[in-house]
MARVEX-720408 format. One line per field, with one value per residue (C-alpha): residue number from 1; y, z, x. Coordinates in steps of 0.05 Angstrom, whole numbers, plus 32768, in hexadecimal, padded with zeros to 4 digits. Layout:
residues N
bator: (NUM|...)
yy: (Y|...)
zz: (Z|...)
xx: (X|...)
END
This chain:
residues 209
bator: (1|2|3|4|5|6|7|8|9|10|11|12|13|14|15|16|17|18|19|20|21|22|23|24|25|26|27|28|29|30|31|32|33|34|35|36|37|38|39|40|41|42|43|44|45|46|47|48|49|50|51|52|53|54|55|56|57|58|59|60|61|62|63|64|65|66|67|68|69|70|71|72|73|74|75|76|77|78|79|80|81|82|83|84|85|86|87|88|89|90|91|92|93|94|95|96|97|98|99|100|101|102|103|104|105|106|107|108|109|110|111|112|113|114|115|116|117|118|119|120|121|122|123|124|125|126|127|128|129|130|131|132|133|134|135|136|137|138|139|140|141|142|143|144|145|146|147|148|149|150|151|152|153|154|155|156|157|158|159|160|161|162|163|164|165|166|167|168|169|170|171|172|173|174|175|176|177|178|179|180|181|182|183|184|185|186|187|188|189|190|191|192|193|194|195|196|197|198|199|200|201|202|203|204|205|206|207|208|209)
yy: (812F|80F3|80C1|8083|8049|800D|7FD1|7FA4|7F5B|7F27|7EF5|7EB4|7EAF|7E78|7E8D|7E85|7EBC|7EEE|7F0D|7F3C|7F84|7F85|7FCA|7FBE|7FE3|7FBB|7F7A|7F3D|7F11|7EC5|7ECA|7EFC|7ED1|7E96|7EC2|7ED5|7E8C|7E7B|7EB1|7E94|7E4F|7E6C|7E9A|7E89|7EB9|7EF7|7F2D|7F27|7F39|7F78|7F6E|7F90|7F71|7F52|7F30|7F62|7F64|7FA9|7F94|7F51|7F3C|7F1B|7EF6|7EDE|7EC2|7EA2|7E83|7E64|7E4A|7E2A|7E0B|7E33|7E2C|7E61|7EA1|7EDA|7F17|7F5D|7F78|7FC1|7FCA|800D|8027|804E|8037|8070|805F|8017|8029|805E|802E|7FFC|8031|804D|8009|7FFE|8046|8058|801A|802E|8074|8059|8058|8023|8030|800C|8007|7FE8|7FBA|7FA4|7F93|7F6B|7F45|7F37|7F18|7EED|7ED5|7EC5|7E9D|7E75|7E91|7E8A|7ED3|7EC8|7EC4|7F0E|7F20|7F3C|7F29|7F16|7F58|7F7E|7F56|7F67|7FB1|7FB1|7F8A|7F52|7F10|7F2C|7F58|7F21|7F19|7F50|7F1E|7EF1|7EED|7F1B|7EF5|7F05|7F2D|7F01|7EC7|7EB6|7E71|7E54|7E82|7E81|7EAF|7E91|7EB8|7E9A|7EB2|7EA1|7EA6|7EB6|7E8E|7E70|7EAB|7EA3|7E58|7E61|7E9B|7E73|7E36|7E5F|7E81|7E3D|7E20|7E5B|7E46|7E68|7E74|7E3E|7E5C|7E2B|7E37|7E68|7E7C|7EB1|7EB9|7E9A|7E9A|7E75|7E42|7E38|7E2C|7DFB|7DD5|7DD1|7DB6|7D84|7D68|7D64|7D3E|7D0D|7CFE|7CF3|7CCD)
zz: (7E1D|7DF1|7DE9|7E13|7DED|7DDF|7E0C|7DE9|7DDE|7E04|7DD7|7DE6|7DCF|7DD3|7E0B|7DDF|7DB2|7DEA|7DFA|7E32|7E22|7E23|7E43|7E79|7EB7|7EE8|7EFF|7F1D|7F4D|7F4C|7F8F|7F73|7F36|7F65|7F89|7F48|7F35|7F78|7F6C|7F28|7F47|7F7A|7F50|7F08|7ED2|7EE5|7EBD|7E73|7E5C|7E32|7DF5|7DB3|7D70|7D6B|7DAF|7DD8|7E1F|7E37|7E79|7E9B|7E9B|7EDF|7EC8|7E89|7EB2|7EE4|7EAA|7E8E|7ED3|7EDA|7E94|7E72|7E26|7E19|7E3E|7E38|7E15|7E04|7DC6|7DC2|7D79|7D58|7D90|7D7C|7D93|7DC6|7DE1|7DEC|7E0E|7E3A|7E50|7E6A|7E9B|7EAA|7EBA|7EF1|7F09|7F10|7F3C|7F68|7F71|7F98|7FE4|8014|8049|8080|80AF|807B|8064|80AC|80B6|8075|8083|80CB|80B3|8080|80B4|80E4|80AE|809F|8059|803C|8041|8018|7FDB|7FE3|7FDE|8025|804C|8095|80A1|8085|80B1|80ED|80DA|80D5|8117|80F4|8119|8154|8177|81A9|81C1|81F2|8215|8228|8274|8294|82A7|82DE|82C9|82A6|82A2|825C|826D|8251|8214|81ED|81B8|817F|814B|8108|80D5|808F|804F|8009|7FF7|803C|8055|801E|802A|8075|8069|8038|8065|80A1|8076|805E|80A4|80C4|80DC|8102|814B|817C|81B9|81E8|81CD|81FC|81C4|819C|8169|8126|810D|814A|8147|80FD|8105|813F|8113|80D9|8108|8129|80E5|80CF|810F|8105|80BE|80D0|8110)
xx: (7DD9|7DE5|7DAD|7DB6|7DD6|7DAB|7DB7|7DEB|7DDB|7E02|7E25|7E47|7E8F|7EC4|7EF2|7F2F|7F15|7F21|7F65|7F79|7F8A|7FD6|7FDA|7FA6|7FBE|7F94|7FB5|7F94|7FBB|7FB4|7F8F|7F5D|7F50|7F42|7F10|7EEE|7EEB|7ECC|7E98|7E87|7E7F|7E4F|7E24|7E34|7E4B|7E23|7E48|7E5D|7EA3|7EA7|7ED3|7EE3|7ED2|7F17|7F11|7F3A|7F1D|7F09|7EE9|7EEA|7F34|7F2C|7EEE|7F11|7F4B|7F1B|7EF3|7F32|7F44|7EFF|7F04|7ECD|7ECD|7E98|7E88|7E55|7E6F|7E56|7E78|7E8E|7E7F|7E8E|7EBA|7EF8|7F3D|7F3F|7EFB|7F11|7F52|7F31|7EF9|7F2C|7F44|7EFE|7EE0|7F13|7F1B|7ED1|7EC7|7F01|7EE3|7EA7|7EA2|7E88|7E54|7E7B|7E40|7E12|7E4A|7E57|7E0D|7E0A|7E4A|7E35|7DF4|7E19|7E4C|7E14|7DF2|7E31|7E3D|7E83|7E98|7ED7|7EAA|7E9B|7EE4|7EE3|7F22|7F2A|7F4F|7F13|7EE4|7F0E|7F10|7EC4|7EBE|7E98|7E99|7EC0|7E8D|7E78|7EBF|7EAE|7E80|7EBB|7EC5|7EF8|7F37|7F69|7FA6|7FD8|7FA7|7F8E|7F72|7F46|7F52|7F93|7FAF|7FD8|8000|8013|8045|802B|8053|8039|7FFC|7FF7|7FCF|7F9B|7F96|7F8A|7F5A|7F2F|7F2F|7F17|7EE2|7EC8|7EC8|7EA3|7E5E|7E25|7E38|7E24|7E01|7E24|7E6A|7E8E|7EBE|7E9A|7ED1|7EBA|7F02|7F1C|7EE4|7EEE|7F39|7F2D|7EFB|7F2C|7F63|7F34|7F20|7F68|7F7D|7F44|7F5C|7FA4|7F97)
END
């Protein structure tokens, strides 16, 4: 077994010194870069970019794009000194692939997310989507406590379906996540998404009135 490598020092580099690896097979959408930027705003820069001596990024392409979006001029960097060309190219794949190979403990994730939602935290910062929250039954479990209604009678509850195009979905999703607050015991609607959307619309109507 090889001896463990010594912990590399973190350096501070001008962001313009870094350049993405042209053959990087992992792509970052504009929406994902926005999410990474939001994470950096919330928690700061918690993980350095890994780069070769010449500035080629080996790990952290999304963070680099988010840093530019946020206007960073300098970023923390770990330099892969002494690596061969094959080691560098292989690591770009390994860094992404080894992360993908891990599994989630859905029950533990559900408990953690439920506590965060209950506390009013902005779940969108974690990268978890509304669809994933629904799949995990986070924020919707108490819907079972709604009163039974006669067949064909939905009053006083109403269902609304929206068709969203392109970035509209992300905009609405982030707005609902930001407007989600701890449940109010006297509110008969136990859906945090429904309450958040109603709050957003109420504020909008007040502004345009």
